[in-house]
C-alpha positions as CSV (number, residue, x, y, z in Angstrom):
1,X,13.6,-27.1,2.8
2,X,12.0,-24.3,0.8
3,X,12.0,-20.8,2.2
4,X,9.9,-17.7,1.5
5,X,12.6,-16.2,-0.7
6,X,12.4,-19.2,-3.1
7,X,8.6,-18.9,-3.1
8,X,8.9,-15.2,-4.1
9,X,11.3,-16.2,-6.9
10,X,9.0,-18.8,-8.2
11,X,6.0,-16.4,-8.0
12,X,8.1,-13.8,-9.9
13,X,8.9,-16.2,-12.6
14,X,5.3,-17.2,-12.9
15,X,4.3,-13.5,-12.9
16,X,2.2,-13.9,-9.7
17,X,1.8,-11.2,-7.1
18,X,1.5,-12.8,-3.6
19,X,0.5,-11.2,-0.4
20,X,2.7,-12.0,2.7
21,X,0.0,-14.3,3.9
22,X,0.0,-16.2,0.6
23,X,3.8,-16.4,0.6
24,X,3.7,-18.0,4.1
25,X,0.9,-20.4,3.0
26,X,2.6,-21.4,-0.2
27,X,5.9,-21.9,1.6
28,X,4.3,-24.4,4.0
29,X,2.4,-26.1,1.2
30,X,5.4,-26.4,-1.1
31,X,7.6,-27.7,1.8
32,X,5.0,-30.5,2.4
33,X,5.0,-31.4,-1.3
34,X,8.8,-31.5,-1.5
35,X,8.9,-33.7,1.7
36,X,6.5,-36.1,0.0
37,X,8.8,-36.3,-3.0
38,X,11.7,-37.0,-0.7
39,X,9.7,-40.0,0.7
40,X,9.0,-41.2,-2.9
41,X,12.7,-41.0,-3.8
42,X,13.4,-43.5,-1.1
43,X,11.4,-46.2,-3.0
44,X,13.2,-48.9,-4.9
45,X,11.9,-48.6,-8.4
46,X,14.7,-50.4,-10.3
47,X,12.4,-53.2,-11.4
48,X,9.5,-51.0,-12.3
49,X,9.2,-50.2,-16.0
50,X,8.6,-46.6,-17.0
51,X,5.0,-45.8,-17.8
52,X,2.8,-42.9,-18.8
53,X,-0.2,-44.2,-16.8
54,X,-0.8,-45.8,-13.5
55,X,-3.2,-48.4,-15.1
56,X,-2.8,-50.4,-18.3
57,X,-4.8,-48.8,-21.1
58,X,-4.9,-50.1,-24.7
59,X,-6.3,-48.6,-27.8
60,X,-9.6,-50.1,-28.7
61,X,-9.9,-48.7,-32.3
62,X,-9.8,-51.1,-35.2
63,X,-6.9,-51.2,-37.6
64,X,-7.3,-48.9,-40.6
65,X,-7.5,-51.1,-43.7
66,X,-7.5,-49.5,-47.2
67,X,-10.3,-50.9,-49.4
68,X,-11.7,-49.7,-52.7
69,X,-15.3,-48.4,-52.4
70,X,-17.5,-50.6,-54.7
71,X,-19.8,-47.8,-55.8
72,X,-17.3,-45.2,-56.8
73,X,-19.7,-43.6,-59.3
74,X,-22.3,-43.0,-56.6
75,X,-19.8,-41.1,-54.6
76,X,-18.7,-39.0,-57.5
77,X,-22.3,-38.2,-58.5
78,X,-22.9,-36.7,-55.0
79,X,-20.0,-34.3,-55.4
80,X,-20.9,-30.6,-56.2
81,X,-18.3,-30.7,-59.0
82,X,-16.2,-33.4,-60.5
83,X,-13.5,-33.6,-63.2
84,X,-13.1,-37.1,-64.7
85,X,-12.7,-39.6,-61.8
86,X,-11.9,-36.9,-59.2
87,X,-13.7,-34.4,-57.0
88,X,-13.1,-30.8,-58.1
89,X,-12.5,-28.5,-55.2
90,X,-11.7,-24.7,-55.0
91,X,-8.0,-23.7,-55.1
92,X,-6.7,-22.8,-51.7
93,X,-3.0,-22.2,-52.2
94,X,-1.4,-19.1,-53.6
95,X,1.0,-19.3,-56.5
96,X,3.3,-16.8,-54.9
């Protein structure tokens, strides 16, 4: 069972200032939450695999497949600057 001293300690760690009424309210609420977790701890979950979600979700994006672009010259022509077969971009790293 949680008491008001523990609520004050948690509030202090969280840098919260609680009024006496809030301390009493949060003591009751946190006790209810902890009681519920006690009920959950009684469940047999040995055959339940660990999961990050309550429902099964899968990624619907396509696989990324590397392919050469057929019109490479068109892409290079649209660049503001190019050097040979490459885009020319401003230098962003210091030599230091």
